C-alpha positions in Angstrom: -44.1 54.3 -59.2 -40.4 55.7 -60.2 -38.7 57.1 -57.4 -37.8 60.9 -57.6 -34.2 60.0 -57.2 -34.2 58.2 -60.6 -36.1 60.6 -62.5 -34.0 61.7 -65.3 -32.9 65.5 -65.9 -35.0 65.7 -69.1 -37.9 64.7 -67.3 -37.6 67.3 -64.5 -36.6 70.0 -67.4 -39.8 69.2 -69.2 -41.8 69.3 -66.2 -40.8 72.4 -65.4 -41.2 73.4 -69.2 -44.9 72.6 -68.4 -45.3 74.6 -65.4 -43.9 77.5 -67.0 -45.7 77.2 -69.9 -49.1 76.8 -68.3 -52.0 79.6 -68.6 -51.7 82.1 -65.7 -55.1 82.6 -65.4 -55.3 86.3 -64.7 -58.7 87.8 -64.8 -59.5 91.3 -65.8 -62.2 91.3 -63.4 -60.2 90.8 -60.5 -58.6 94.3 -61.3 -61.3 96.3 -62.7 -64.9 97.2 -61.4 -65.8 98.4 -65.0 -65.0 99.3 -68.5 -64.0 102.8 -67.3 -62.1 101.8 -64.5 -58.2 103.3 -66.0 -56.8 102.7 -62.6 -57.9 99.1 -62.5 -56.7 98.6 -66.1 -53.2 100.2 -65.4 -52.8 97.3 -62.7 -54.0 94.6 -64.8 -51.5 95.6 -67.4 -48.7 95.8 -64.9 -49.4 92.6 -63.7 -49.4 91.3 -67.1 -46.3 92.5 -68.2 -44.6 90.9 -65.0 -46.0 87.5 -66.2 -44.7 87.7 -69.4 -41.3 89.0 -68.0 -41.0 86.1 -65.5 -42.0 83.9 -68.1 -39.3 84.9 -70.5 -36.6 84.8 -67.4 -37.9 81.5 -66.5 -37.6 80.0 -70.2 -33.7 81.6 -70.3 -32.6 80.3 -66.9 -34.2 76.8 -67.9 -32.6 76.9 -71.2 -28.9 77.8 -69.3 -29.8 74.4 -67.0 -30.8 72.2 -69.9 -27.4 73.2 -71.5 -25.0 72.2 -68.2 -23.9 68.9 -68.1 -22.5 69.7 -64.5 -26.5 70.5 -63.7 -27.8 67.0 -63.2 -31.0 65.5 -62.0 -29.9 64.7 -58.5 -28.5 68.7 -58.0 -31.7 69.9 -59.6 -33.9 67.8 -57.1 -31.5 68.7 -54.2 -31.7 72.4 -54.8 -35.2 72.4 -55.4 -36.4 70.6 -52.3 -37.2 72.6 -49.7 -37.9 76.0 -51.8 -41.0 76.5 -49.9 -43.9 77.1 -52.4 -42.8 74.9 -55.3 -41.6 71.3 -54.7 -41.5 68.1 -56.7 -44.6 65.8 -56.9 -45.8 63.2 -58.5 -49.2 62.6 -60.7 -49.7 59.1 -61.1 -46.7 57.8 -62.6 -45.5 61.5 -64.0 -43.2 63.7 -61.9 -44.7 67.4 -61.7 -44.7 70.5 -59.8 -46.7 71.4 -56.8 -47.3 75.1 -56.1 -48.6 76.4 -52.8 -50.2 80.2 -53.8 -49.4 82.6 -51.6 -52.0 85.5 -52.7 -52.4 85.5 -56.1 -51.3 82.3 -58.3 -51.2 84.4 -61.7 -48.0 86.6 -60.7 -46.5 84.3 -58.4 -45.9 81.0 -60.2 -43.4 81.9 -63.1 -41.5 83.7 -60.4 -41.4 80.9 -58.1 -40.2 79.0 -60.9 -37.4 81.8 -61.6 -36.5 81.7 -58.0 -35.9 78.0 -58.0 -33.6 77.9 -61.4 -31.8 81.0 -60.1 -31.0 78.9 -56.6 -29.7 76.0 -59.1 -27.6 78.2 -61.3 -26.3 80.1 -58.1 -25.0 76.8 -56.9 -23.8 75.9 -60.1 -21.7 79.2 -60.5 -20.7 79.2 -57.2 -18.7 75.9 -57.9 -16.5 78.0 -59.5 -15.5 80.9 -57.1 -13.9 80.3 -53.8 -13.0 83.9 -52.5 -15.8 86.7 -52.7 -18.2 84.3 -53.8 -21.6 86.4 -53.9 -19.9 89.3 -55.9 -18.1 86.9 -58.3 -21.6 84.9 -58.7 -23.4 88.0 -59.6 -21.0 89.5 -61.9 -21.2 85.9 -63.9 -24.8 86.1 -63.8 -24.6 89.6 -65.2 -22.2 88.4 -68.0 -24.7 85.4 -68.7 -27.9 86.8 -68.5 -27.5 90.3 -69.1 -28.0 93.3 -66.4 -32.0 93.1 -66.0 -32.4 89.2 -65.5 -29.3 88.9 -63.0 -30.5 92.3 -61.1 -34.0 90.5 -60.6 -32.8 86.8 -59.4 -29.3 87.3 -58.6 -29.5 89.7 -55.9 
């Protein structure tokens, strides 16, 4: 079996892509009592839209990480370890991600990937700044990702 320290950046990014791309498993029956339950339908659609948004955010963050030579496999593994809910693990010979659900997997798993990736990007951007680091990193994130994504993951 390969050691995690020898996993390539491409292998880790592919594992993240697969994790983000998996189906959420959201079930309308968890929200609605019957077909006429309008409040349940509205709650379902709100969560569904959030899952889609988190997927877009995660793919955008992943694209940024993939395009930076300064973000190495070692850096990805070091930043990700100890994240709490999302950790690297092996499934046979392949490395993958193991997620520990808090309350409801469908609404959490992509947000966990965004959190992991945003932490990685934060540390990468912070290396360029010395004084007033947090404000500078937030400003750089807004410039790179736009106000919406930056306000969700870099505050």
